[in-house]
ZAKE-967970 format. One record per residue (C-alpha): residue in three letters; residue number from 1; x, y, z; chain. Coordinates in Angstrom, 1 decimal. Layout:
@aa ala	i NUM	east X	north Y	up Z	ch A
...
***
This chain:
@aa met	i 1	east 2.2	north -9.9	up 19.5	ch A
@aa ser	i 2	east 0.7	north -13.3	up 20.4	ch A
@aa asp	i 3	east 2.2	north -16.4	up 19.1	ch A
@aa glu	i 4	east -0.9	north -18.5	up 19.9	ch A
@aa pro	i 5	east -2.5	north -20.2	up 16.9	ch A
@aa leu	i 6	east -5.7	north -18.4	up 15.7	ch A
@aa gln	i 7	east -8.7	north -20.1	up 17.4	ch A
@aa ser	i 8	east -11.1	north -21.9	up 15.1	ch A
@aa asn	i 9	east -14.9	north -21.5	up 15.3	ch A
@aa thr	i 10	east -14.8	north -17.7	up 15.4	ch A
@aa val	i 11	east -15.5	north -14.9	up 13.1	ch A
@aa gln	i 12	east -11.9	north -13.9	up 13.1	ch A
@aa ser	i 13	east -10.9	north -17.3	up 12.0	ch A
@aa thr	i 14	east -13.0	north -16.8	up 8.8	ch A
@aa met	i 15	east -10.2	north -14.7	up 7.5	ch A
@aa leu	i 16	east -8.5	north -17.9	up 6.7	ch A
@aa ile	i 17	east -11.3	north -18.9	up 4.3	ch A
@aa pro	i 18	east -10.7	north -16.3	up 1.6	ch A
@aa leu	i 19	east -6.9	north -16.7	up 2.2	ch A
@aa tyr	i 20	east -7.1	north -20.4	up 1.4	ch A
@aa gly	i 21	east -9.4	north -19.8	up -1.6	ch A
@aa arg	i 22	east -7.0	north -17.1	up -3.1	ch A
@aa met	i 23	east -4.1	north -19.4	up -2.7	ch A
@aa ile	i 24	east -5.9	north -22.3	up -4.5	ch A
@aa ala	i 25	east -7.5	north -20.3	up -7.3	ch A
@aa gly	i 26	east -4.5	north -18.0	up -7.8	ch A
@aa lys	i 27	east -2.2	north -20.9	up -8.5	ch A
@aa arg	i 28	east -4.6	north -22.2	up -11.1	ch A
@aa phe	i 29	east -5.6	north -19.0	up -12.5	ch A
@aa pro	i 30	east -2.7	north -16.6	up -12.2	ch A
@aa his	i 31	east -4.0	north -14.4	up -15.1	ch A
@aa ile	i 32	east -6.9	north -13.3	up -12.8	ch A
@aa leu	i 33	east -4.7	north -12.7	up -9.6	ch A
@aa arg	i 34	east -1.6	north -14.4	up -8.2	ch A
@aa asp	i 35	east -1.7	north -13.8	up -4.3	ch A
@aa lys	i 36	east 1.7	north -14.7	up -3.3	ch A
@aa ala	i 37	east 1.1	north -13.3	up 0.2	ch A
@aa ala	i 38	east -1.7	north -15.8	up 0.6	ch A
@aa glu	i 39	east 0.4	north -18.6	up -0.7	ch A
@aa lys	i 40	east 3.3	north -17.6	up 1.7	ch A
@aa ile	i 41	east 1.0	north -17.4	up 4.7	ch A
@aa cys	i 42	east -0.9	north -20.7	up 4.1	ch A
@aa glu	i 43	east 2.4	north -22.5	up 3.9	ch A
@aa ser	i 44	east 3.6	north -21.2	up 7.2	ch A
@aa val	i 45	east 0.4	north -20.8	up 9.3	ch A
@aa glu	i 46	east -0.4	north -23.3	up 12.1	ch A
@aa tyr	i 47	east -3.9	north -24.1	up 11.1	ch A
@aa asp	i 48	east -5.7	north -27.2	up 9.9	ch A
@aa phe	i 49	east -7.2	north -26.3	up 6.5	ch A
@aa ser	i 50	east -9.0	north -29.6	up 6.0	ch A
@aa gly	i 51	east -12.3	north -28.2	up 7.1	ch A
@aa ile	i 52	east -12.1	north -25.1	up 4.9	ch A
@aa ser	i 53	east -10.9	north -27.4	up 1.9	ch A
@aa lys	i 54	east -14.0	north -29.3	up 2.0	ch A
@aa ser	i 55	east -16.2	north -26.3	up 1.0	ch A
@aa tyr	i 56	east -13.7	north -23.9	up -0.6	ch A
@aa gly	i 57	east -11.2	north -26.1	up -2.3	ch A
@aa ser	i 58	east -13.5	north -26.4	up -5.4	ch A
@aa glu	i 59	east -13.0	north -24.4	up -8.5	ch A
@aa tyr	i 60	east -16.1	north -22.4	up -8.1	ch A
@aa ala	i 61	east -15.7	north -21.6	up -4.3	ch A
@aa ser	i 62	east -12.1	north -20.9	up -4.6	ch A
@aa leu	i 63	east -12.7	north -18.6	up -7.6	ch A
@aa thr	i 64	east -15.2	north -16.5	up -5.6	ch A
@aa cys	i 65	east -12.5	north -15.7	up -3.2	ch A
@aa leu	i 66	east -10.0	north -14.8	up -5.9	ch A
@aa ile	i 67	east -12.5	north -12.8	up -8.0	ch A
@aa arg	i 68	east -13.6	north -10.9	up -4.8	ch A
@aa ala	i 69	east -9.9	north -9.7	up -4.5	ch A
@aa ala	i 70	east -9.6	north -8.9	up -8.1	ch A
@aa lys	i 71	east -12.8	north -6.8	up -8.1	ch A
@aa val	i 72	east -11.7	north -5.0	up -4.9	ch A
@aa asp	i 73	east -8.4	north -4.3	up -6.5	ch A
@aa glu	i 74	east -10.1	north -2.9	up -9.6	ch A
@aa tyr	i 75	east -12.4	north -0.6	up -7.6	ch A
@aa ala	i 76	east -9.5	north 0.6	up -5.4	ch A
@aa arg	i 77	east -7.3	north 1.3	up -8.4	ch A
@aa ser	i 78	east -10.1	north 3.4	up -10.1	ch A
@aa tyr	i 79	east -10.6	north 5.3	up -6.9	ch A
@aa ile	i 80	east -6.9	north 5.8	up -6.4	ch A
@aa ala	i 81	east -6.5	north 7.1	up -10.0	ch A
@aa ala	i 82	east -9.0	north 9.8	up -9.2	ch A
@aa his	i 83	east -7.7	north 10.5	up -5.8	ch A
@aa pro	i 84	east -3.9	north 9.7	up -5.8	ch A
@aa asp	i 85	east -3.2	north 11.2	up -2.4	ch A
@aa gly	i 86	east -6.4	north 9.8	up -1.0	ch A
@aa leu	i 87	east -7.4	north 7.7	up 2.0	ch A
@aa val	i 88	east -8.5	north 4.1	up 1.9	ch A
@aa ile	i 89	east -9.9	north 2.3	up 4.9	ch A
@aa asn	i 90	east -10.2	north -1.5	up 4.7	ch A
@aa leu	i 91	east -12.8	north -2.7	up 7.2	ch A
@aa gly	i 92	east -12.3	north -6.3	up 8.5	ch A
@aa ser	i 93	east -9.1	north -6.5	up 6.7	ch A
@aa gly	i 94	east -8.0	north -9.8	up 8.1	ch A
@aa leu	i 95	east -5.0	north -11.2	up 6.1	ch A
@aa asp	i 96	east -5.9	north -9.2	up 2.9	ch A
@aa asp	i 97	east -3.0	north -7.6	up 1.1	ch A
@aa thr	i 98	east -4.8	north -5.3	up -1.3	ch A
@aa phe	i 99	east -2.5	north -2.4	up -0.3	ch A
@aa ser	i 100	east 0.6	north -3.9	up -1.8	ch A
@aa arg	i 101	east -1.1	north -4.7	up -5.1	ch A
@aa val	i 102	east -2.7	north -1.2	up -5.6	ch A
@aa asp	i 103	east -0.2	north 1.2	up -3.9	ch A
@aa asn	i 104	east 0.8	north 4.2	up -6.0	ch A
@aa gly	i 105	east 3.4	north 5.3	up -3.6	ch A
@aa arg	i 106	east 1.2	north 8.2	up -2.3	ch A
@aa ile	i 107	east -2.0	north 6.9	up -0.8	ch A
@aa his	i 108	east -2.7	north 6.4	up 2.9	ch A
@aa trp	i 109	east -4.3	north 3.1	up 4.0	ch A
@aa ile	i 110	east -5.9	north 1.9	up 7.2	ch A
@aa asn	i 111	east -6.5	north -1.8	up 8.0	ch A
@aa leu	i 112	east -9.1	north -2.1	up 10.6	ch A
@aa asp	i 113	east -10.0	north -5.4	up 12.5	ch A
@aa leu	i 114	east -10.5	north -6.9	up 15.9	ch A
@aa pro	i 115	east -7.4	north -6.9	up 18.1	ch A
@aa asp	i 116	east -6.7	north -10.7	up 17.9	ch A
@aa ala	i 117	east -7.1	north -10.5	up 14.1	ch A
@aa ile	i 118	east -4.7	north -7.5	up 13.9	ch A
@aa ser	i 119	east -2.3	north -9.2	up 16.2	ch A
@aa tyr	i 120	east -2.4	north -12.3	up 13.9	ch A
@aa arg	i 121	east -2.2	north -10.1	up 10.8	ch A
@aa glu	i 122	east 1.0	north -8.5	up 12.1	ch A
@aa arg	i 123	east 2.8	north -11.8	up 12.2	ch A
@aa phe	i 124	east 2.9	north -11.7	up 8.4	ch A
@aa met	i 125	east 2.2	north -8.0	up 7.4	ch A
@aa lys	i 126	east 4.0	north -5.2	up 9.2	ch A
@aa pro	i 127	east 2.4	north -1.8	up 9.2	ch A
@aa thr	i 128	east 4.2	north 1.1	up 7.5	ch A
@aa asp	i 129	east 4.0	north 4.9	up 7.6	ch A
@aa arg	i 130	east 1.3	north 4.8	up 4.9	ch A
@aa cys	i 131	east -0.3	north 1.5	up 5.7	ch A
@aa lys	i 132	east -1.4	north 1.5	up 9.3	ch A
@aa asn	i 133	east -3.4	north -0.9	up 11.4	ch A
@aa ile	i 134	east -6.3	north 0.0	up 13.8	ch A
@aa ala	i 135	east -7.2	north -2.9	up 16.3	ch A
@aa lys	i 136	east -10.9	north -2.3	up 17.0	ch A
@aa ser	i 137	east -14.4	north -3.5	up 16.1	ch A
@aa met	i 138	east -15.8	north -1.4	up 13.2	ch A
@aa leu	i 139	east -18.8	north -0.8	up 15.5	ch A
@aa asp	i 140	east -16.7	north 1.0	up 18.1	ch A
@aa cys	i 141	east -16.6	north 4.2	up 16.2	ch A
@aa ser	i 142	east -13.8	north 5.6	up 18.4	ch A
@aa trp	i 143	east -11.5	north 4.2	up 15.7	ch A
@aa leu	i 144	east -12.7	north 7.2	up 13.4	ch A
@aa thr	i 145	east -10.7	north 9.6	up 15.6	ch A
@aa glu	i 146	east -7.7	north 7.4	up 15.1	ch A
@aa ala	i 147	east -8.0	north 7.5	up 11.3	ch A
@aa pro	i 148	east -6.5	north 10.4	up 9.3	ch A
@aa ala	i 149	east -8.7	north 13.3	up 8.5	ch A
@aa ser	i 150	east -9.4	north 13.6	up 4.8	ch A
@aa glu	i 151	east -12.0	north 15.3	up 2.6	ch A
@aa asn	i 152	east -12.5	north 12.1	up 0.6	ch A
@aa val	i 153	east -12.3	north 8.5	up 1.5	ch A
@aa leu	i 154	east -12.8	north 5.0	up 0.1	ch A
@aa ile	i 155	east -14.2	north 2.4	up 2.5	ch A
@aa leu	i 156	east -13.7	north -1.2	up 1.5	ch A
@aa ala	i 157	east -15.8	north -4.0	up 3.1	ch A
@aa ala	i 158	east -15.3	north -7.4	up 1.4	ch A
@aa gly	i 159	east -16.7	north -10.3	up 3.0	ch A
@aa leu	i 160	east -17.6	north -8.3	up 6.3	ch A
@aa phe	i 161	east -21.0	north -6.8	up 6.4	ch A
@aa phe	i 162	east -22.8	north -10.3	up 6.2	ch A
@aa tyr	i 163	east -22.0	north -10.9	up 9.8	ch A
@aa phe	i 164	east -23.9	north -7.7	up 11.1	ch A
@aa ala	i 165	east -27.4	north -6.5	up 11.5	ch A
@aa glu	i 166	east -28.4	north -3.9	up 8.9	ch A
@aa ser	i 167	east -29.1	north -1.4	up 11.6	ch A
@aa asp	i 168	east -25.5	north -1.6	up 12.9	ch A
@aa ile	i 169	east -24.2	north -1.3	up 9.2	ch A
@aa ser	i 170	east -26.4	north 1.8	up 8.5	ch A
@aa glu	i 171	east -25.4	north 3.4	up 11.8	ch A
@aa leu	i 172	east -21.7	north 2.8	up 11.0	ch A
@aa phe	i 173	east -22.2	north 4.4	up 7.6	ch A
@aa arg	i 174	east -23.8	north 7.5	up 9.1	ch A
@aa asn	i 175	east -20.9	north 7.9	up 11.5	ch A
@aa ile	i 176	east -18.4	north 7.6	up 8.6	ch A
@aa ser	i 177	east -20.2	north 10.1	up 6.5	ch A
@aa asp	i 178	east -20.2	north 12.5	up 9.4	ch A
@aa arg	i 179	east -16.5	north 12.2	up 9.7	ch A
@aa tyr	i 180	east -15.7	north 12.3	up 6.1	ch A
@aa pro	i 181	east -17.8	north 14.7	up 3.9	ch A
@aa his	i 182	east -17.2	north 12.9	up 0.6	ch A
@aa gly	i 183	east -16.4	north 9.4	up -0.2	ch A
@aa glu	i 184	east -17.3	north 5.9	up -1.5	ch A
@aa leu	i 185	east -18.2	north 2.5	up 0.0	ch A
@aa tyr	i 186	east -17.5	north -0.7	up -1.9	ch A
@aa phe	i 187	east -18.8	north -3.8	up -0.2	ch A
@aa glu	i 188	east -19.8	north -7.3	up -1.0	ch A
@aa ala	i 189	east -23.5	north -8.5	up -0.4	ch A
@aa cys	i 190	east -25.8	north -11.3	up -1.1	ch A
@aa ser	i 191	east -29.5	north -12.0	up -1.5	ch A
@aa lys	i 192	east -31.4	north -13.7	up 1.1	ch A
@aa ser	i 193	east -31.1	north -17.1	up -0.7	ch A
@aa gly	i 194	east -27.5	north -16.5	up -1.3	ch A
@aa met	i 195	east -27.0	north -15.9	up 2.4	ch A
@aa glu	i 196	east -28.6	north -19.1	up 3.3	ch A
@aa ile	i 197	east -26.4	north -21.1	up 0.9	ch A
@aa ala	i 198	east -23.3	north -19.2	up 2.2	ch A
@aa asn	i 199	east -24.2	north -20.1	up 5.8	ch A
@aa asn	i 200	east -24.3	north -23.7	up 5.0	ch A
@aa met	i 201	east -21.0	north -23.6	up 3.2	ch A
@aa val	i 202	east -19.3	north -22.0	up 6.3	ch A
@aa lys	i 203	east -20.9	north -24.5	up 8.6	ch A
@aa lys	i 204	east -19.4	north -27.3	up 6.5	ch A
@aa thr	i 205	east -15.9	north -25.9	up 7.3	ch A
@aa gly	i 206	east -16.6	north -26.6	up 10.9	ch A
@aa asn	i 207	east -17.2	north -23.0	up 11.9	ch A
@aa ser	i 208	east -20.5	north -22.6	up 13.6	ch A
@aa gly	i 209	east -19.7	north -19.2	up 15.3	ch A
@aa ala	i 210	east -19.9	north -16.9	up 12.3	ch A
@aa glu	i 211	east -23.5	north -16.8	up 11.0	ch A
@aa met	i 212	east -24.3	north -14.4	up 8.3	ch A
@aa lys	i 213	east -27.1	north -11.9	up 9.0	ch A
@aa phe	i 214	east -27.2	north -9.1	up 6.4	ch A
@aa trp	i 215	east -28.5	north -9.4	up 2.9	ch A
@aa thr	i 216	east -29.9	north -6.9	up 0.3	ch A
@aa asp	i 217	east -31.6	north -7.2	up -3.0	ch A
@aa ser	i 218	east -32.0	north -3.4	up -3.8	ch A
@aa pro	i 219	east -29.9	north -0.4	up -4.1	ch A
@aa glu	i 220	east -32.9	north 1.5	up -2.7	ch A
@aa gln	i 221	east -32.6	north -0.4	up 0.5	ch A
@aa val	i 222	east -29.0	north 0.8	up 0.9	ch A
@aa lys	i 223	east -29.9	north 4.5	up -0.2	ch A
@aa ala	i 224	east -32.3	north 4.6	up 2.7	ch A
@aa trp	i 225	east -29.5	north 4.4	up 5.2	ch A
@aa ser	i 226	east -28.7	north 8.2	up 4.9	ch A
@aa pro	i 227	east -30.0	north 11.2	up 2.9	ch A
@aa lys	i 228	east -26.3	north 12.0	up 2.3	ch A
@aa ile	i 229	east -26.2	north 9.1	up -0.2	ch A
@aa ala	i 230	east -26.0	north 10.4	up -3.6	ch A
@aa glu	i 231	east -25.8	north 7.1	up -5.4	ch A
@aa ala	i 232	east -26.0	north 3.3	up -4.7	ch A
@aa asn	i 233	east -25.6	north 0.6	up -7.2	ch A
@aa cys	i 234	east -25.7	north -3.3	up -7.1	ch A
@aa leu	i 235	east -23.0	north -4.6	up -9.4	ch A
@aa pro	i 236	east -22.5	north -8.2	up -10.7	ch A
@aa tyr	i 237	east -20.1	north -10.3	up -8.7	ch A
@aa phe	i 238	east -18.5	north -12.2	up -11.6	ch A
@aa gly	i 239	east -19.3	north -10.1	up -14.6	ch A
@aa asp	i 240	east -16.9	north -10.9	up -17.5	ch A
@aa tyr	i 241	east -15.1	north -13.4	up -15.4	ch A
@aa ser	i 242	east -18.0	north -15.8	up -16.1	ch A
@aa lys	i 243	east -16.7	north -15.8	up -19.7	ch A
@aa asp	i 244	east -13.2	north -16.9	up -18.8	ch A
@aa lys	i 245	east -12.3	north -19.8	up -21.1	ch A
@aa his	i 246	east -9.7	north -21.0	up -18.7	ch A
@aa val	i 247	east -12.5	north -22.0	up -16.3	ch A
@aa thr	i 248	east -14.5	north -25.1	up -16.8	ch A
@aa arg	i 249	east -17.9	north -24.6	up -18.6	ch A
@aa phe	i 250	east -19.7	north -26.0	up -15.5	ch A
@aa thr	i 251	east -18.2	north -23.3	up -13.2	ch A
@aa arg	i 252	east -18.8	north -20.6	up -15.8	ch A
@aa leu	i 253	east -22.4	north -21.6	up -15.9	ch A
@aa ile	i 254	east -22.7	north -21.4	up -12.1	ch A
@aa met	i 255	east -21.0	north -18.0	up -12.1	ch A
@aa trp	i 256	east -23.4	north -16.8	up -14.8	ch A
@aa gly	i 257	east -26.3	north -18.2	up -12.8	ch A
@aa ala	i 258	east -25.3	north -16.4	up -9.6	ch A
@aa asp	i 259	east -25.1	north -13.0	up -11.5	ch A
@aa trp	i 260	east -28.4	north -13.7	up -13.2	ch A
@aa leu	i 261	east -30.1	north -14.5	up -10.0	ch A
@aa lys	i 262	east -28.4	north -11.6	up -8.2	ch A
@aa arg	i 263	east -27.5	north -14.1	up -5.5	ch A
@aa thr	i 264	east -24.2	north -12.4	up -4.8	ch A
@aa lys	i 265	east -23.1	north -8.9	up -5.7	ch A
@aa phe	i 266	east -20.9	north -5.8	up -5.0	ch A
@aa val	i 267	east -22.5	north -2.6	up -4.0	ch A
@aa ser	i 268	east -21.1	north 0.7	up -4.7	ch A
@aa val	i 269	east -22.2	north 3.8	up -2.6	ch A
@aa lys	i 270	east -21.3	north 7.4	up -3.0	ch A
@aa trp	i 271	east -22.0	north 10.3	up -0.9	ch A
***
């Protein structure tokens, strides 16, 4: 395991953006989610968060990070309730600690990320018998041979697909669906205009090496990835969280507007 600080200006370093956002918003809105792992890591990590704070220290921006985690938790819990002995694969896991929040004591979990990201992750989160790490690019589909066999799988991809061409994502999906006969994919996406706004926000953090590329405005676009897809739905990003009275009226309005414009969303796919 390397003790070198994580390098800035890379896609891998973007894992610190949602971590910081979850820490800030979680302390202010613990009724949504209190991510104590994020707090602990941010307090101990050797990294200058001043650039991230400029764009993601605000109420709205930090809440997007916290609500992302809360929505992923909700979806994962629903899947695990239906498949208590199932398999969950978290693509681009970064410093995400979803497993510890949703673990039912039986599921098997894989965290997949690039080698330097997994090395950095393991400074703070050690793998276990049921929660293992694979240090590879998601596009290097040899990782599928290292993941456990299963009749059913949940693939999580929060804050990841933005950075890849749609052709790469659709090919990845086809490889996953060839390996696992049944499953679900839950990922975060944005509209074209939403992607442009997000790219500007990331650049303000000082990171110019992580441009977002993929966007979608239609579940039909996603269904075209494979004839195996039985269902694809675009779901509101904020939903009822835009009505939370603990949040300022101005931020609630922005959240409502983002959902109304479908600027950012979650996509649920079943095959």
